[in-house]
C-alpha positions as CSV (number, residue, x, y, z in Angstrom):
1,M,6.2,-13.2,25.4
2,S,4.1,-10.1,26.2
3,W,0.8,-10.2,24.3
4,Q,-0.3,-6.6,25.2
5,P,1.6,-4.8,22.5
6,T,0.6,-7.4,19.9
7,L,-3.1,-7.3,20.9
8,G,-2.9,-3.5,20.6
9,L,-2.0,-3.9,16.9
10,L,-5.3,-5.7,16.4
11,L,-7.4,-2.8,17.6
12,P,-7.4,-0.9,14.3
13,P,-8.4,-4.0,12.3
14,L,-11.1,-4.8,14.8
15,L,-12.5,-1.2,14.6
16,G,-12.3,-1.5,10.8
17,G,-14.4,-4.7,11.1
18,V,-16.9,-2.9,13.3
19,L,-17.3,-0.1,10.8
20,V,-17.9,-2.6,8.0
21,L,-20.5,-4.5,10.1
22,A,-22.3,-1.2,11.1
23,S,-23.7,-0.7,7.6
24,H,-23.4,-4.1,6.1
25,V,-25.5,-6.0,8.6
26,P,-28.7,-4.0,8.0
27,L,-27.9,-3.9,4.3
28,G,-27.4,-7.6,4.2
29,M,-30.8,-8.2,5.7
30,R,-32.4,-6.1,2.9
31,V,-30.4,-7.9,0.3
32,L,-31.5,-11.3,1.6
33,R,-35.1,-10.1,1.7
34,R,-35.0,-8.9,-1.9
35,G,-33.5,-12.1,-3.1
36,I,-30.4,-10.5,-4.7
37,V,-27.7,-12.2,-2.6
38,F,-24.9,-11.7,-5.1
39,L,-25.4,-8.0,-5.5
40,D,-22.6,-7.3,-3.0
41,L,-20.1,-9.5,-4.9
42,A,-21.0,-7.7,-8.1
43,I,-20.7,-4.2,-6.7
44,A,-17.6,-5.1,-4.7
45,Q,-15.9,-6.5,-7.8
46,I,-16.8,-3.3,-9.8
47,A,-15.4,-1.2,-7.0
48,A,-12.2,-3.3,-7.1
49,L,-12.1,-2.7,-10.9
50,G,-12.2,1.0,-10.2
51,V,-9.2,0.7,-7.8
52,I,-7.3,-1.2,-10.5
53,L,-8.2,1.4,-13.2
54,A,-7.0,4.2,-10.8
55,G,-3.7,2.5,-10.3
56,L,-3.2,1.9,-14.0
57,A,-4.0,5.6,-14.6
58,G,-1.2,6.6,-12.2
59,L,-3.5,7.9,-9.5
60,E,-1.7,7.4,-6.2
61,S,-3.6,9.7,-3.8
62,P,-5.8,7.6,-1.5
63,L,-8.6,10.1,-2.1
64,A,-8.3,9.8,-5.8
65,V,-8.4,6.0,-5.6
66,Q,-11.4,6.2,-3.3
67,L,-13.2,8.5,-5.7
68,A,-12.4,6.2,-8.7
69,A,-13.7,3.2,-6.8
70,A,-16.9,5.1,-5.7
71,L,-17.5,6.3,-9.3
72,A,-17.2,2.7,-10.7
73,A,-19.4,1.3,-7.9
74,V,-22.1,4.0,-8.4
75,L,-22.1,3.5,-12.2
76,G,-22.4,-0.3,-11.6
77,A,-25.3,0.3,-9.1
78,L,-27.1,2.5,-11.6
79,L,-26.7,-0.1,-14.3
80,L,-28.1,-2.9,-12.0
81,A,-31.0,-0.7,-10.8
82,W,-31.9,0.0,-14.5
83,M,-31.7,-3.7,-15.3
84,E,-33.9,-4.6,-12.4
85,R,-36.6,-2.3,-13.7
86,R,-36.2,-3.5,-17.2
87,W,-35.9,-7.2,-16.7
88,P,-36.9,-8.0,-13.0
89,E,-37.5,-11.7,-13.7
90,V,-33.8,-12.4,-14.3
91,Q,-32.2,-9.9,-11.9
92,E,-30.1,-12.5,-10.1
93,A,-28.7,-13.9,-13.4
94,Q,-27.9,-10.3,-14.6
95,I,-26.1,-9.6,-11.3
96,G,-24.0,-12.8,-11.9
97,V,-23.2,-11.7,-15.4
98,V,-22.0,-8.3,-14.2
99,F,-19.9,-9.9,-11.5
100,V,-18.1,-12.2,-13.9
101,L,-17.5,-9.5,-16.4
102,A,-16.0,-7.2,-13.8
103,A,-13.9,-10.0,-12.4
104,S,-12.7,-11.0,-15.9
105,A,-11.8,-7.3,-16.6
106,C,-9.7,-7.2,-13.5
107,L,-7.8,-10.3,-14.6
108,L,-7.2,-8.9,-18.1
109,L,-6.1,-5.5,-16.8
110,L,-3.6,-7.0,-14.3
111,A,-2.4,-9.8,-16.7
112,R,0.8,-7.8,-17.6
113,H,1.2,-5.9,-14.4
114,P,4.4,-6.8,-12.6
115,H,2.6,-6.9,-9.2
116,G,-0.8,-7.9,-10.7
117,D,-1.2,-11.2,-8.7
118,E,-0.4,-9.5,-5.4
119,Q,-2.8,-6.6,-6.1
120,L,-5.6,-8.9,-7.1
121,R,-5.1,-11.0,-4.0
122,N,-5.1,-7.9,-1.8
123,L,-8.4,-6.8,-3.3
124,L,-10.0,-10.2,-2.9
125,A,-8.7,-11.3,0.5
126,G,-8.0,-7.8,1.9
127,Q,-5.2,-6.5,4.2
128,I,-7.2,-6.0,7.3
129,L,-4.2,-6.6,9.6
130,W,-2.5,-3.6,8.2
131,L,-5.2,-1.1,8.9
132,D,-4.3,2.0,10.9
133,Y,-6.5,4.7,12.6
134,A,-6.0,7.2,9.8
135,Q,-7.6,4.9,7.3
136,L,-10.7,4.6,9.4
137,C,-11.7,8.3,9.6
138,L,-13.5,8.6,6.2
139,P,-15.2,5.1,6.6
140,A,-16.5,6.1,10.0
141,L,-18.1,9.3,8.7
142,L,-19.5,7.6,5.7
143,S,-20.9,4.7,7.8
144,A,-22.6,7.1,10.1
145,G,-24.2,9.0,7.2
146,L,-25.4,5.8,5.5
147,L,-26.9,4.4,8.8
148,L,-28.8,7.7,9.3
149,V,-30.3,7.4,5.9
150,L,-31.1,3.7,6.4
151,W,-33.0,4.3,9.6
152,R,-34.7,7.6,8.7
153,V,-35.9,7.0,5.1
154,R,-38.7,4.5,5.1
155,P,-39.5,3.0,2.7
156,L,-36.2,3.1,0.9
157,P,-36.6,3.7,-2.8
158,P,-34.8,1.1,-5.0
159,L,-32.5,3.6,-6.6
160,L,-31.4,5.1,-3.3
161,F,-30.9,1.5,-1.9
162,Y,-28.5,0.8,-4.8
163,L,-26.6,4.0,-4.3
164,I,-26.2,3.5,-0.6
165,F,-25.1,-0.1,-1.2
166,A,-22.5,1.1,-3.8
167,L,-21.0,3.7,-1.4
168,A,-20.9,1.3,1.6
169,V,-19.2,-1.5,-0.5
170,T,-16.7,0.9,-2.1
171,V,-15.2,1.8,1.3
172,S,-15.3,-1.7,2.8
173,V,-13.7,-3.4,-0.2
174,Q,-10.6,-1.3,0.3
175,L,-10.6,-1.9,4.1
176,V,-11.3,-5.7,4.2
177,G,-11.4,-7.1,0.6
178,V,-14.2,-8.6,-1.5
179,Y,-14.5,-11.9,0.5
180,L,-15.0,-10.2,3.8
181,V,-17.5,-7.8,2.3
182,F,-19.6,-10.7,1.2
183,A,-19.2,-12.5,4.6
184,S,-20.1,-9.4,6.6
185,L,-23.2,-8.8,4.5
186,I,-24.7,-12.2,4.1
187,L,-23.5,-14.5,6.9
188,P,-25.0,-12.6,9.9
189,A,-28.3,-12.0,8.0
190,L,-28.5,-15.6,6.9
191,A,-27.8,-16.9,10.4
192,T,-30.5,-14.8,12.0
193,R,-33.2,-15.0,9.4
194,H,-35.6,-16.8,11.7
195,Y,-35.4,-14.1,14.4
196,Q,-37.4,-10.9,14.3
197,G,-37.0,-7.2,15.0
198,L,-34.4,-5.8,17.3
199,R,-33.4,-9.3,18.6
200,R,-32.4,-10.3,15.1
201,L,-30.4,-7.1,14.5
202,C,-28.5,-7.5,17.8
203,L,-27.7,-11.2,17.2
204,A,-26.6,-10.4,13.7
205,Y,-24.2,-7.8,14.9
206,L,-22.9,-10.2,17.6
207,T,-22.3,-12.9,15.0
208,G,-20.3,-10.6,12.9
209,L,-18.4,-9.1,15.8
210,G,-17.6,-12.6,17.2
211,G,-16.3,-13.7,13.8
212,Y,-14.0,-10.7,13.5
213,V,-12.6,-11.0,17.1
214,S,-12.1,-14.8,16.9
215,G,-10.7,-14.6,13.3
216,L,-8.2,-11.9,14.3
217,L,-7.1,-13.8,17.4
218,L,-6.6,-17.1,15.5
219,S,-4.7,-15.2,12.9
220,L,-2.4,-13.9,15.6
221,W,-1.9,-17.3,17.2
222,W,-1.6,-19.5,14.1
223,D,0.0,-16.9,11.7
224,L,-2.6,-17.5,9.0
225,P,-4.4,-15.0,6.7
226,A,-6.8,-13.0,8.9
227,G,-9.5,-12.4,6.2
228,A,-9.9,-16.0,5.4
229,L,-10.1,-17.0,9.1
230,I,-12.7,-14.3,9.8
231,V,-14.9,-15.6,7.0
232,W,-14.7,-19.1,8.5
233,C,-15.3,-17.9,12.0
234,C,-18.4,-15.9,10.9
235,A,-19.7,-18.9,9.1
236,C,-19.2,-21.3,12.1
237,L,-20.8,-18.8,14.5
238,G,-23.6,-18.3,12.1
239,L,-24.2,-22.0,11.7
240,L,-24.2,-22.5,15.5
241,L,-26.7,-19.6,16.0
242,F,-29.0,-21.0,13.3
243,A,-28.8,-24.5,14.8
244,L,-29.8,-23.1,18.2
245,G,-32.5,-20.8,16.8
246,P,-36.3,-21.0,16.9
247,A,-36.7,-22.9,13.6
248,R,-34.3,-25.6,14.7
249,R,-36.0,-26.0,18.1
250,A,-39.4,-26.1,16.5
251,H,-38.3,-28.8,14.1
252,L,-36.9,-31.0,16.9
253,S,-39.9,-30.5,19.3
254,P,-42.3,-33.5,19.6
255,A,-45.7,-33.2,17.8
């Protein structure tokens, strides 16, 4: 069996993963620092709700679906930003409530849809193996713009942070699904939290990239869902990096 043609099919999914990681790794570090870890799940679920509403409204154009998802995510981000200013002491609980309401709305809207289960599964687990180069053009441009804002605007106002987060998650949900959005944001940031500066950023990117590469290859070899394998590979690599990190070594060193 020749692996070269098959491995070539994995290049678009890998590039899609790189685009997701490009914006999600630094955003994940900010989310972890702010203590609002489940913000990405809530915004991702709201973006998925926008995709479902677009489908039920008969919108078939990819651009129309993208705009519907972006509008839903931005409105959700504005709501959460307002709730943070109004009730900051219970922000994480509010994020959880918004997430479960959006997830429940998705279930209700798809309950009578003939392909509802399949559509919901695709939104959650993603269809990363079916990505092609044409689907990556708009995410590449958006990721470049968001990264420019992240690095040039210091400090980042809370409202602008929520809007950037909403736009980044909107695109990535349709590329890789809700589960991989969460994994790409949180796992690299969590694994490198005891590192500092540029070293932390590089290790976080390498953790995410290693998870995508190994997950895609294992999916090819074992014929298992790529998204789920990538999540597990990111988690395992993150755990290994954390175990070998400075906090672990300091804990094991003699007094």
